[in-house]
C-alpha positions as MATLAB code, in Angstrom:
seq = 'MPKLREAGLVLGLVLGFVAGCGADGAESGALRIGDQKGNSRTLLAAAGLLADFPHRVEWSTFTSGPPLLEAASAGAIDVGAVGNTPPIFAAAADAKIAVVQAAKGSVEGDAVLVPGDSPLRRVEDLAGRGIAVAKGSSAHGQLLTTLTGAGLTTRDVELNFLQPSDAYAAFQQKRVDAWAVWDPYTSQALLETGARVLADGRGSGGSASGYTFYVAGRSALGDNGKTPAMREFLSRVAKAQRWADTHREEWAKAWAAETGLKVDVARAATARGPDLPVPLDAEVVDAEQRLADAFTADGTLPGRVDFAKFVDTRFQDARFEGEQ';
ca = [
      -4.126    4.218    6.788;
      -0.456    3.463    6.088;
       0.621    3.168    2.539;
       0.797   -0.394    1.560;
       3.678   -2.367   -0.992;
      10.635   -7.995   -4.576;
       8.234  -10.347   -3.238;
       9.166  -10.703    0.411;
       8.336  -13.472    2.833;
       5.051  -13.754    4.624;
       5.553  -12.354    8.111;
       3.033  -14.652    9.652;
       0.886  -17.506    8.492;
      -2.851  -17.307    8.800;
      -3.869  -15.565   11.967;
      -7.231  -17.178   12.571;
      -9.889  -14.749   13.657;
     -13.551  -15.639   13.767;
     -15.821  -12.623   13.744;
     -19.247  -14.160   13.761;
     -20.431  -16.947   11.534;
     -22.992  -15.835    8.980;
     -24.724  -18.222    6.637;
     -22.780  -16.961    3.638;
     -19.459  -17.572    5.372;
     -20.555  -21.067    6.278;
     -21.486  -21.809    2.676;
     -18.240  -20.785    0.984;
     -15.798  -20.635    3.891;
     -14.226  -17.643    5.569;
     -13.286  -14.462    3.783;
      -9.478  -14.671    3.738;
      -7.972  -11.213    4.079;
      -4.336  -10.332    3.370;
      -3.008   -7.586    5.591;
       0.128   -5.699    6.524;
       0.948   -5.090   10.158;
      -1.022   -2.158   11.531;
      -3.290   -1.827    8.512;
      -6.781   -3.156    7.790;
      -7.339   -5.293   10.871;
      -5.997   -2.653   13.240;
      -7.987    0.098   11.539;
     -11.272   -1.801   11.700;
     -10.719   -2.724   15.340;
      -9.826    0.847   16.317;
     -12.968    2.134   14.598;
     -15.132   -0.434   16.405;
     -16.062   -2.170   13.161;
     -14.469   -5.582   13.615;
     -15.944   -7.282   16.673;
     -19.440   -7.559   15.186;
     -18.389   -8.474   11.637;
     -21.160  -10.857   10.512;
     -19.025  -13.270    8.450;
     -16.142  -15.584    9.246;
     -12.745  -14.002    8.548;
      -9.184  -15.341    8.404;
      -6.252  -12.936    8.388;
      -2.777  -13.420    6.882;
       0.013  -10.881    7.376;
       2.495   -9.936    4.646;
       5.603   -7.749    4.534;
       4.351   -5.717    1.573;
       1.985   -5.581   -1.383;
       3.761   -7.764   -3.971;
       3.698  -11.014   -1.951;
       0.142  -10.273   -0.883;
      -0.922  -10.071   -4.527;
       0.936  -13.290   -5.329;
      -1.180  -14.973   -2.673;
      -4.378  -13.431   -4.050;
      -3.552  -14.546   -7.590;
      -2.846  -18.074   -6.348;
      -6.159  -18.189   -4.488;
      -4.470  -18.375   -1.075;
      -6.269  -15.210    0.088;
      -9.357  -13.436   -1.206;
      -8.674   -9.727   -0.787;
      -6.130   -7.301    0.652;
      -4.816   -3.759    0.560;
      -1.769   -2.553   -1.364;
      -0.260    0.660   -2.704;
      -0.470    1.989   -6.232;
       2.413    0.047   -7.797;
       1.993   -3.641   -6.801;
      -1.143   -4.068   -8.967;
       0.816   -2.858  -11.996;
       3.550   -5.466  -11.505;
       0.897   -8.092  -10.865;
      -0.922   -7.101  -14.050;
       2.338   -7.280  -15.999;
       2.641  -10.890  -14.782;
      -0.980  -11.502  -15.846;
      -1.920  -12.251  -12.256;
      -5.434  -13.431  -11.513;
      -6.422  -10.323   -9.566;
      -8.609   -7.233   -9.888;
      -8.671   -3.904   -8.080;
     -12.043   -3.578   -6.330;
     -11.798   -0.426   -4.208;
      -9.686    2.733   -4.224;
      -8.603    5.317   -1.683;
      -6.381    8.367   -1.867;
      -4.125    9.839    0.789;
      -1.423   12.411    1.346;
       1.672   12.059   -0.832;
       3.930   13.957    1.566;
       4.968   10.745    3.326;
       6.027    9.117    0.028;
       9.617   10.289    0.125;
      13.178    9.863   -1.014;
      15.237   10.265    2.147;
      18.931   10.981    2.634;
      20.958   11.132    5.874;
      20.920   14.516    7.553;
      24.595   15.129    6.750;
      24.354   13.910    3.157;
      25.912   16.160    0.480;
      22.973   15.352   -1.824;
      20.702   18.357   -2.246;
      18.796   17.769   -5.492;
      17.252   14.759   -7.142;
      19.828   15.147   -9.915;
      22.531   14.449   -7.318;
      21.273   10.857   -7.050;
      23.019    9.945  -10.331;
      25.411    7.072   -9.642;
      24.201    6.707   -6.061;
      22.779    3.673   -4.248;
      19.087    3.853   -3.335;
      17.201    1.369   -1.184;
      13.637    0.600   -2.299;
      11.203   -2.307   -2.105;
      10.842   -3.690   -5.636;
       7.355   -3.318   -7.057;
       6.218   -1.199   -4.122;
       4.553    2.201   -4.216;
       7.959    3.663   -3.323;
       9.392    2.065   -6.472;
       6.783    3.919   -8.527;
       7.343    7.158   -6.671;
      11.120    6.864   -7.141;
      10.742    6.175  -10.860;
       8.634    9.241  -11.509;
      10.796   11.403   -9.237;
      13.880   10.393  -11.219;
      12.054   10.913  -14.513;
      11.056   14.423  -13.438;
      14.748   15.207  -12.920;
      15.790   13.787  -16.305;
      17.130   10.523  -14.866;
      16.190    6.870  -15.276;
      16.610    3.928  -12.928;
      19.696    2.981  -14.960;
      21.355    6.191  -13.786;
      21.266    5.038  -10.170;
      22.031    1.823   -8.286;
      18.806    0.291   -6.995;
      19.113   -1.866   -3.881;
      15.903   -3.885   -3.634;
      15.269   -4.202    0.096;
      12.159   -4.590    2.231;
      11.658   -1.727    4.732;
      13.232   -3.364    7.802;
      16.430   -4.208    5.886;
      16.392   -0.861    4.113;
      16.087    0.975    7.428;
      19.228   -0.766    8.734;
      21.127   -0.105    5.492;
      20.090    3.549    5.613;
      21.136    3.983    9.247;
      24.500    2.351    8.542;
      24.933    4.474    5.413;
      25.327    1.436    3.186;
      23.010    3.235    0.767;
      22.935    6.909   -0.150;
      19.169    7.270   -0.149;
      15.966    5.436    0.706;
      12.664    5.616   -1.168;
       9.863    4.712    1.224;
       6.404    5.524    2.565;
       4.878    6.365    5.930;
       5.223    5.411    8.735;
       8.829    4.596    7.785;
       9.290    8.147    6.501;
       8.206    9.662    9.802;
      10.257    7.110   11.752;
      13.446    7.910    9.826;
      12.893   11.656   10.144;
      12.319   11.499   13.885;
      14.778    8.752   14.871;
      17.715    9.075   12.477;
      17.733   12.756   11.587;
      17.011   11.929    7.962;
      16.233   14.657    5.480;
      13.648   14.637    2.684;
      15.319   15.027   -0.697;
      11.999   14.811   -2.527;
       8.497   13.697   -1.742;
       5.331   12.913   -3.649;
       4.593   16.582   -4.170;
       7.854   17.002   -6.102;
       9.129   16.408   -9.588;
       6.142   16.057  -11.864;
       3.772   15.263   -9.001;
       5.622   12.026   -8.491;
       3.093   10.138   -6.354;
      -0.626    9.647   -6.891;
      -1.498    8.823   -3.301;
      -3.721    5.929   -4.363;
      -4.072    2.731   -2.411;
      -6.238   -0.207   -3.403;
      -8.107   -3.213   -2.166;
      -7.403   -6.034   -4.600;
      -9.242   -9.348   -4.841;
      -8.279  -12.674   -6.385;
     -10.255  -13.739   -9.439;
     -11.203  -17.004   -7.763;
     -12.823  -15.108   -4.883;
     -14.602  -12.765   -7.280;
     -15.999  -15.799   -9.072;
     -17.406  -17.230   -5.833;
     -20.871  -15.747   -5.319;
     -20.923  -17.148   -1.799;
     -18.129  -14.749   -0.837;
     -19.774  -11.662   -2.341;
     -21.744  -10.577    0.781;
     -18.670  -10.865    3.018;
     -16.497   -9.029    0.493;
     -19.051   -6.223    0.179;
     -19.449   -5.921    3.945;
     -15.676   -5.850    4.440;
     -15.109   -3.148    1.805;
     -17.977   -1.081    3.181;
     -16.554   -1.226    6.701;
     -13.047   -0.396    5.503;
     -14.351    2.770    3.814;
     -16.225    3.731    6.961;
     -13.124    3.079    9.089;
     -11.016    5.234    6.791;
     -13.428    8.125    7.296;
     -13.377    7.466   11.053;
      -9.564    7.697   11.073;
      -9.757   11.125    9.466;
     -11.819   12.498   12.364;
     -10.125   10.481   15.139;
      -6.444   10.862   14.306;
      -5.200   10.648   17.895;
      -7.091    7.391   18.541;
      -5.857    6.001   15.232;
      -2.247    6.987   16.006;
      -2.376    5.251   19.402;
      -3.921    2.078   17.952;
      -1.407    2.043   15.115;
       1.511    2.498   17.537;
       0.216   -0.231   19.863;
      -0.091   -2.754   17.043;
       3.164   -2.006   15.224;
       5.472   -1.088   18.112;
       6.031    2.340   16.630;
       6.630    5.184   19.020;
       3.450    7.185   19.446;
       5.123   10.357   18.197;
       6.049    8.553   14.967;
       2.474    7.367   14.503;
       1.184   10.862   15.254;
       3.506   12.393   12.656;
       2.300    9.910   10.042;
      -1.404   10.241   10.847;
      -1.115   14.030   10.908;
      -0.684   13.903    7.149;
      -4.156   12.403    6.971;
      -5.446    8.904    6.261;
      -6.352    7.305    2.966;
      -9.950    8.205    2.150;
     -12.262    6.275   -0.211;
     -12.593    7.582   -3.769;
     -14.494    6.309   -6.811;
     -12.750    3.600   -8.786;
     -13.228    5.595  -11.954;
     -11.486    6.642  -15.162;
      -9.312    9.164  -13.299;
      -7.866    6.423  -11.105;
      -7.424    3.991  -13.993;
      -5.730    6.674  -16.114;
      -3.309    7.534  -13.286;
      -2.376    3.871  -12.913;
      -2.007    3.501  -16.683;
       0.415    6.449  -16.788;
       2.508    4.881  -14.037;
       2.464    1.505  -15.809;
       3.547    3.189  -19.053;
       6.389    4.910  -17.180;
       7.670    1.531  -15.962;
       7.449    0.180  -19.512;
       9.303    3.194  -20.942;
      11.981    2.759  -18.276;
      12.450   -0.880  -19.305;
      11.426   -2.179  -15.883;
       8.411   -3.953  -17.384;
       8.810   -5.941  -20.621;
       5.619   -4.762  -22.323;
       2.582   -2.559  -22.015;
       0.065   -3.208  -19.265;
      -3.627   -2.564  -19.952;
      -4.572   -1.631  -16.417;
      -8.298   -1.340  -17.103;
      -8.441   -5.119  -17.598;
      -7.513   -5.551  -13.929;
     -10.326   -3.448  -12.459;
     -13.678   -4.710  -11.166;
     -16.193   -2.028  -10.176;
     -18.978   -4.234   -8.830;
     -18.459   -3.024   -5.252;
     -18.384    0.711   -6.025;
     -21.471    1.548   -4.012;
     -20.185   -0.408   -1.005;
     -17.935    2.438    0.079;
     -20.948    4.472    1.224;
     -23.193    1.728    2.590;
     -24.320    2.400    6.124;
     -23.610    6.133    5.824;
     -26.251    8.806    6.280;
];
């Protein structure tokens, strides 16, 4: 599944989709799912796990994780998937959200890219340079820890907070010196622009965790009528993630068809492997706490975030429901 992520604009308003009409959905209304193009909805459909979903569902599409979490906190959506950094920024703003499911994927696609002919060869060479990144995204976290591993801070570089489509144009036109981003944008830039990887998530200090999360709004978590639909959705997502791991070609084609990516770009991204479900345990919470503390130490966040207060483990067993 693609890695998910300055609060951008909603790409589309609610895309109504009715997938059955169970009694629970009728009682409390549809489960409102926030998505990013080519992510949850596409994955479930490709895995054959959407058409027979037994509860009513409404989908909303967002440019990245931060605006999705704003919507969840406001009660405009119930649940959605994001990368590892948006929940930290949301927690710092005391958002009304909680992480409810975790997955982990390859960190190779979490990269700091430079043009192929760039003179920059080491992370240290980024000092004084302009870097495009989506604020509060997983790439923002990856960039921070990559810089820290090289003895730099975000104050040593010029951050240009841009969403991926604008960042891609700025990168192509060389209006920035580097771009911190995630797959499939990493694979797209490598294949279509001749970009070069300066550093990726395997680099300086193990700069990316690879975690992605499903995050729910507190209002939805307080609505017992939505619990069955939430559990069923999270269970099917976990199953679809495992399906993607063993059906990478089918997943690449579905991803490309939905997003307009070239199939070879989707193949390159899926070849790194999908996000796979992992326990939402102390290891995950500790990794997020370290990243939150790094943002605080950098001065990006005004105070310390207690990440554990934004975790809800009630759906932990859902990730293996329906599995033999």
